[in-house]
C-alpha positions as CSV (number, residue, x, y, z in Angstrom):
1,M,18.5,-0.7,-63.5
2,A,14.8,-0.2,-63.1
3,M,14.5,-3.3,-60.9
4,L,17.3,-2.0,-58.7
5,C,15.7,1.4,-58.5
6,E,12.1,0.3,-57.8
7,P,12.7,-0.7,-54.2
8,A,14.0,2.8,-53.5
9,A,10.4,4.2,-52.9
10,P,9.5,1.7,-50.2
11,A,13.0,2.3,-48.6
12,Q,12.3,6.0,-48.5
13,H,8.9,5.3,-46.9
14,E,10.6,3.1,-44.3
15,G,13.0,5.9,-43.7
16,K,10.1,8.3,-43.0
17,E,8.5,5.8,-40.7
18,S,11.8,5.4,-38.9
19,T,12.2,9.2,-38.7
20,S,8.6,9.5,-37.4
21,S,9.3,6.8,-34.9
22,G,12.5,8.5,-33.9
23,S,10.6,11.7,-33.6
24,D,8.0,10.1,-31.4
25,S,10.7,8.6,-29.2
26,S,12.5,11.9,-28.9
27,G,9.2,13.6,-28.0
28,S,8.5,10.9,-25.4
29,E,12.0,11.4,-23.9
30,A,11.6,15.1,-23.9
31,A,8.3,14.8,-22.1
32,L,9.8,12.4,-19.6
33,G,12.7,14.8,-19.1
34,A,10.3,17.6,-18.5
35,R,8.4,15.6,-15.9
36,K,11.6,14.7,-14.1
37,E,12.6,18.3,-14.1
38,Q,9.2,19.3,-12.7
39,V,9.5,16.7,-9.9
40,L,13.0,17.9,-9.1
41,K,11.9,21.5,-8.8
42,K,8.9,20.5,-6.6
43,R,11.2,18.4,-4.4
44,T,13.7,21.2,-4.1
45,K,11.0,23.7,-3.2
46,H,9.6,21.2,-0.7
47,R,13.0,20.7,1.0
48,L,13.7,24.4,1.2
49,A,10.3,25.1,2.6
50,K,10.7,22.5,5.3
51,Y,14.1,23.6,6.4
52,L,13.3,27.3,6.2
53,A,10.2,26.7,8.3
54,R,12.3,24.8,10.9
55,M,15.0,27.5,11.0
56,E,12.8,30.5,10.6
57,G,14.0,33.3,12.9
58,Q,17.4,31.6,13.5
59,A,20.4,33.5,12.4
60,E,23.6,31.7,11.7
61,E,24.7,30.2,15.0
62,D,28.4,30.5,15.9
63,G,29.4,30.8,12.2
64,L,27.4,27.8,11.1
65,T,25.8,28.3,7.7
66,F,22.4,27.0,6.6
67,L,23.7,23.8,5.2
68,E,26.0,23.2,8.2
69,Q,23.0,23.6,10.5
70,A,21.0,21.2,8.3
71,A,23.6,18.5,8.8
72,V,21.7,17.4,11.9
73,G,18.0,17.5,12.7
74,L,16.4,20.2,14.8
75,K,15.8,17.9,17.8
76,V,19.4,16.6,17.7
77,R,20.7,20.2,17.5
78,Q,18.7,21.2,20.5
79,Q,20.2,18.2,22.4
80,Y,23.6,19.2,21.2
81,T,23.1,22.8,22.4
82,K,22.1,21.5,25.9
83,D,25.0,19.1,26.3
84,L,27.6,21.5,25.0
85,Q,26.4,24.3,27.2
86,A,26.6,22.0,30.2
87,F,30.3,21.3,29.4
88,L,31.1,25.0,28.8
89,D,29.4,26.1,32.0
90,D,31.4,23.5,33.9
91,A,34.7,24.7,32.4
92,A,33.8,28.3,33.2
93,R,33.0,27.4,36.8
94,A,36.4,25.6,37.1
95,R,38.1,28.5,35.4
96,L,39.5,26.2,32.7
97,P,40.5,28.1,29.5
98,L,39.5,26.6,26.2
99,V,42.1,28.3,24.0
100,T,44.8,25.8,23.0
101,D,44.3,22.2,22.1
102,G,45.9,21.1,25.3
103,Q,43.6,23.3,27.5
104,T,40.5,22.1,25.6
105,D,41.6,18.5,25.9
106,E,42.2,18.8,29.7
107,A,38.8,20.4,30.2
108,L,37.0,17.6,28.4
109,V,39.0,15.0,30.4
110,K,38.1,16.6,33.7
111,Y,34.4,16.9,32.7
112,F,34.2,13.2,31.7
113,N,35.8,12.1,34.9
114,K,33.5,14.2,37.0
115,E,30.4,12.9,35.2
116,Y,31.6,9.3,35.5
117,L,32.1,9.7,39.2
118,A,28.6,11.2,39.4
119,G,27.1,8.0,38.0
120,S,26.5,9.2,34.4
121,Q,26.6,6.6,31.6
122,A,29.1,6.9,28.7
123,C,26.3,7.9,26.3
124,L,26.6,11.4,27.9
125,G,30.2,11.6,26.9
126,N,29.3,10.4,23.4
127,R,26.8,13.2,23.1
128,V,29.2,15.9,24.4
129,M,31.9,14.9,21.9
130,A,29.3,14.9,19.1
131,A,28.1,18.3,20.1
132,F,31.7,19.6,20.5
133,L,32.7,18.4,17.0
134,D,29.5,19.7,15.5
135,R,30.3,23.2,16.9
136,W,34.1,23.0,16.2
137,P,34.6,20.5,13.3
138,E,38.3,21.4,13.2
139,F,38.7,19.0,16.1
140,G,37.2,16.2,14.0
141,R,38.9,13.4,12.0
142,L,39.5,15.7,9.0
143,G,40.5,18.7,11.1
144,K,44.0,19.8,12.3
145,R,43.2,20.2,16.0
146,K,43.2,17.2,18.3
147,T,42.0,16.1,21.8
148,P,43.7,12.7,22.2
149,R,43.3,12.5,26.0
150,A,39.5,13.2,25.8
151,W,39.1,10.3,23.3
152,R,41.1,8.0,25.5
153,A,39.0,9.0,28.6
154,L,35.8,8.4,26.6
155,K,37.1,5.0,25.7
156,G,37.7,4.2,29.3
157,W,34.3,5.5,30.3
158,R,32.6,3.2,27.7
159,R,34.5,0.2,29.1
160,L,33.5,0.9,32.7
161,T,29.9,1.6,31.9
162,P,28.9,-0.7,29.0
163,G,25.6,0.3,27.4
164,K,22.5,-1.6,28.3
165,S,20.3,-2.7,25.4
166,R,16.5,-2.9,25.8
167,K,15.2,-6.4,26.6
168,A,13.8,-8.4,23.7
169,H,10.4,-10.1,24.3
170,A,9.0,-13.2,22.8
171,L,6.3,-13.1,20.1
172,P,3.5,-14.2,22.5
173,V,4.0,-10.9,24.4
174,W,3.6,-8.8,21.3
175,A,0.5,-10.9,20.3
176,A,-1.0,-10.1,23.7
177,I,-0.4,-6.4,23.2
178,T,-2.1,-6.6,19.8
179,W,-5.1,-8.4,21.4
180,R,-5.5,-5.6,24.0
181,L,-5.2,-2.9,21.3
182,I,-8.0,-4.6,19.3
183,M,-10.1,-5.0,22.4
184,R,-9.8,-1.3,22.7
185,R,-11.0,-1.0,19.1
186,Q,-7.6,0.0,17.8
187,V,-7.2,-2.5,15.0
188,R,-4.7,-0.6,13.0
189,M,-2.6,0.0,16.0
190,G,-2.6,-3.8,16.6
191,I,-1.4,-4.3,13.1
192,F,1.2,-1.6,13.4
193,N,2.5,-3.4,16.5
194,L,3.0,-6.7,14.7
195,V,4.4,-5.1,11.6
196,Q,7.0,-3.3,13.7
197,V,8.1,-6.7,15.2
198,S,8.3,-8.3,11.8
199,T,10.2,-5.6,10.0
200,Y,12.5,-4.4,12.9
201,A,11.5,-0.8,11.7
202,R,12.0,2.2,13.9
203,P,8.6,3.5,15.2
204,G,9.2,6.9,13.7
205,E,9.9,5.7,10.2
206,L,7.0,3.3,10.2
207,I,4.5,5.8,11.6
208,R,5.0,8.2,8.7
209,L,4.3,5.7,5.9
210,T,1.6,6.6,3.4
211,R,-0.6,4.2,1.4
212,S,1.8,4.5,-1.5
213,S,4.5,3.0,0.7
214,L,2.5,-0.2,1.0
215,I,3.3,-2.3,-2.0
216,P,1.1,-5.4,-2.9
217,P,2.5,-8.7,-4.2
218,T,3.5,-8.5,-7.8
219,Q,3.6,-11.5,-10.1
220,G,7.0,-12.3,-11.3
221,V,8.6,-10.1,-8.7
222,T,7.5,-11.1,-5.2
223,K,4.6,-12.9,-3.6
224,Y,4.8,-10.8,-0.4
225,W,3.5,-7.5,0.6
226,S,6.3,-5.0,1.2
227,L,7.0,-1.6,2.7
228,L,9.0,1.2,1.0
229,L,10.6,3.3,3.8
230,S,11.9,6.9,3.2
231,P,11.0,7.1,-0.6
232,E,13.7,9.0,-2.6
233,E,11.1,11.5,-3.8
234,K,10.2,12.5,-0.2
235,V,12.2,14.7,2.1
236,E,12.4,12.4,5.1
237,R,15.4,10.0,5.4
238,S,16.1,7.2,7.7
239,K,18.2,7.6,10.9
240,T,21.3,6.7,8.8
241,G,20.4,9.0,5.9
242,S,19.3,6.3,3.5
243,S,16.3,6.3,1.2
244,D,14.2,3.7,-0.7
245,D,14.6,1.0,2.0
246,S,12.4,-2.0,1.1
247,L,11.2,-4.5,3.6
248,L,9.2,-7.6,2.7
249,L,6.4,-8.6,5.1
250,D,7.5,-12.2,4.7
251,S,7.5,-13.4,8.4
252,P,5.8,-16.9,8.4
253,W,3.7,-16.0,11.4
254,L,2.2,-12.9,9.5
255,Q,1.2,-14.4,6.2
256,W,-2.5,-14.2,7.0
257,L,-2.4,-10.4,7.1
258,G,-3.0,-9.9,3.4
259,P,-6.8,-9.2,3.6
260,A,-6.2,-6.5,6.2
261,L,-3.4,-4.9,4.2
262,H,-5.6,-4.9,1.1
263,V,-8.2,-2.9,3.0
264,M,-5.6,-0.5,4.4
265,K,-4.2,0.1,0.9
266,Q,-7.6,1.5,-0.3
267,G,-7.8,5.3,-0.4
268,P,-5.7,8.4,-1.4
269,A,-2.1,7.3,-2.0
270,E,-0.5,10.1,-0.1
271,E,-2.7,9.7,3.1
272,N,-1.1,8.3,6.2
273,L,-1.3,4.5,6.1
274,W,-2.2,4.1,9.8
275,G,-4.6,7.0,10.7
276,F,-2.9,7.9,14.0
277,D,0.2,9.6,15.2
278,Y,2.9,8.3,17.5
279,P,1.8,10.0,20.7
280,Q,-1.7,8.4,20.3
281,Y,-0.1,5.0,19.7
282,V,2.2,5.3,22.8
283,K,-0.8,6.2,25.0
284,Q,-2.8,3.2,23.9
285,F,0.3,0.9,24.0
286,R,0.9,1.9,27.6
287,N,-2.7,1.3,28.6
288,C,-2.4,-2.2,27.1
289,C,0.8,-3.0,29.0
290,Q,-0.9,-1.9,32.2
291,D,-3.7,-4.3,31.4
292,L,-1.2,-7.1,31.0
293,Q,1.0,-6.0,33.9
294,I,4.2,-5.9,31.8
295,H,6.8,-3.2,31.3
296,V,7.4,-2.8,27.5
297,V,8.0,0.2,25.3
298,P,7.3,0.3,21.5
299,Y,11.0,0.6,20.6
300,Q,11.6,-2.9,22.1
301,A,10.0,-4.3,19.0
302,R,13.2,-3.4,17.1
303,H,15.1,-5.6,19.6
304,S,12.5,-8.3,19.7
305,G,12.1,-8.9,16.0
306,P,15.7,-10.0,15.3
307,S,15.8,-12.1,18.5
308,I,12.5,-13.9,17.6
309,D,13.8,-14.6,14.0
310,R,17.1,-16.0,15.3
311,A,15.5,-18.0,18.1
312,R,13.0,-19.6,15.7
313,V,15.7,-20.1,13.0
314,L,13.6,-18.0,10.5
315,R,16.6,-16.0,9.3
316,T,20.4,-16.2,9.3
317,Q,22.4,-13.6,11.2
318,D,23.4,-12.0,7.9
319,E,19.7,-11.8,6.8
320,V,18.8,-10.3,10.1
321,Q,21.6,-7.7,9.8
322,K,20.4,-6.7,6.3
323,R,16.7,-6.5,7.3
324,G,17.5,-4.3,10.3
325,R,19.9,-2.2,8.2
326,W,22.7,-2.4,10.7
327,A,26.1,-1.5,9.3
328,S,28.1,-4.0,11.3
329,H,27.7,-7.2,13.4
330,K,28.7,-5.1,16.4
331,S,25.6,-2.9,15.9
332,L,23.4,-6.0,15.4
333,A,24.7,-7.5,18.6
334,R,23.2,-4.7,20.6
335,Y,19.7,-5.7,19.3
336,E,19.7,-9.4,18.6
337,K,19.4,-11.2,22.0
338,A,17.9,-14.6,21.0
339,A,19.4,-16.4,24.0
340,R,17.7,-13.9,26.4
341,L,14.2,-14.5,25.0
342,A,13.4,-17.6,27.1
343,S,15.0,-16.1,30.2
344,T,12.9,-12.9,29.9
345,Y,9.7,-14.8,29.0
346,N,10.1,-17.2,32.0
347,Q,10.2,-14.3,34.4
348,L,6.5,-13.9,33.6
349,S,3.9,-15.7,35.8
350,L,2.3,-18.9,34.5
351,L,-1.0,-17.2,34.1
352,Q,0.6,-14.5,31.9
353,R,2.5,-17.0,29.8
354,T,-0.7,-19.1,29.3
355,L,-2.7,-16.1,28.2
356,F,0.1,-14.7,26.0
357,Q,0.5,-18.0,24.2
358,A,-3.2,-18.2,23.6
359,C,-3.0,-14.8,22.0
360,E,-0.3,-15.9,19.6
361,D,-2.2,-19.1,18.8
362,H,-5.3,-17.1,17.8
363,I,-3.7,-13.9,16.6
364,E,-5.1,-14.3,13.0
365,A,-8.7,-14.6,14.2
366,I,-8.1,-11.7,16.7
367,V,-6.9,-9.3,14.0
368,L,-9.2,-10.3,11.2
369,G,-12.3,-10.2,13.4
370,R,-13.1,-13.9,13.3
371,A,-14.3,-16.1,16.2
372,F,-11.7,-17.1,18.8
373,P,-11.9,-18.6,22.3
374,E,-12.6,-16.1,25.1
375,L,-9.5,-14.6,26.5
376,T,-9.6,-12.9,29.9
377,L,-7.2,-11.1,32.1
378,P,-6.8,-13.3,35.2
379,P,-7.3,-11.5,38.6
380,A,-3.7,-12.1,39.4
381,I,-2.7,-9.9,36.4
382,G,-5.3,-7.2,36.0
383,G,-8.1,-7.9,38.4
384,Q,-10.6,-7.6,35.5
């Protein structure tokens, strides 16, 4: 009996250790829960402050509550107001009532036909319908009111005036723009330009990245640097409303960028990664394009990246779609124009193509400040 009872003391001690361990675990979980609650409160306060600041002085418009107004951004709402007012003014001038579904439907149809004949693109009709549904959601898919003729007219408008996507440009063109940016002592802008092409990211979401959004390679996870767009803990979201979008900087032609990214990573985590804003970038970008005598805008990087990857067989179409965060192949088709790359590039002069190719060949040395052959703008391009 004694032998059976003797082990009881150690067992009790083990129980105390287990209880202590459980207590420690409970305490840790409680602390973690408290931290999460604190983050949530801070995030909620931040969101409210942001939206209240944007809407300060604005009463409820046309019966729209605070959350209904927050369904679209301030700039989009301003555009909605402008487009909707243009339609309402036109209906008033034509003395078209907007009381019944049929009357409203007819007014929209007449407005669409008028704008089409005036030479407007179908994107105007898309905006008017979006503004109309934002103001009167009962006409939407979940509402009881309908405008079938207007939707049919808009479909015809789209068929007769297909949208034109921005031209994609070959990698040597973007390398040349980076060269000119760096010659203007805008090294980070030059890197931004290349990163945008590699990631297909929208300029707006890329420009607001902080150092904490630049993630270094992690053993056992990935050997590439990566970007975290629209972190969940921040207020900003992507154009489609998503958060925590991760993009690997895995383009083969960009693997030398690690040392520069390491330098950019140094500093306060919540400071802007780039050190400039978008208007400053656009100004320098335009100056560089003038140097090179080309007509390119920053957003064309989002069209060029997918086209470059497909033309060089660096990614499959599905991989390109996932990287660009396009919901469908139809959306991707508006951006990926690999077959047009050569055509667009061949429209440049021989002097331009020779210079641009040299920029791509030496882009690593150009960005990292190493020696590279002298590159000059021929007189036929810039007269410099």
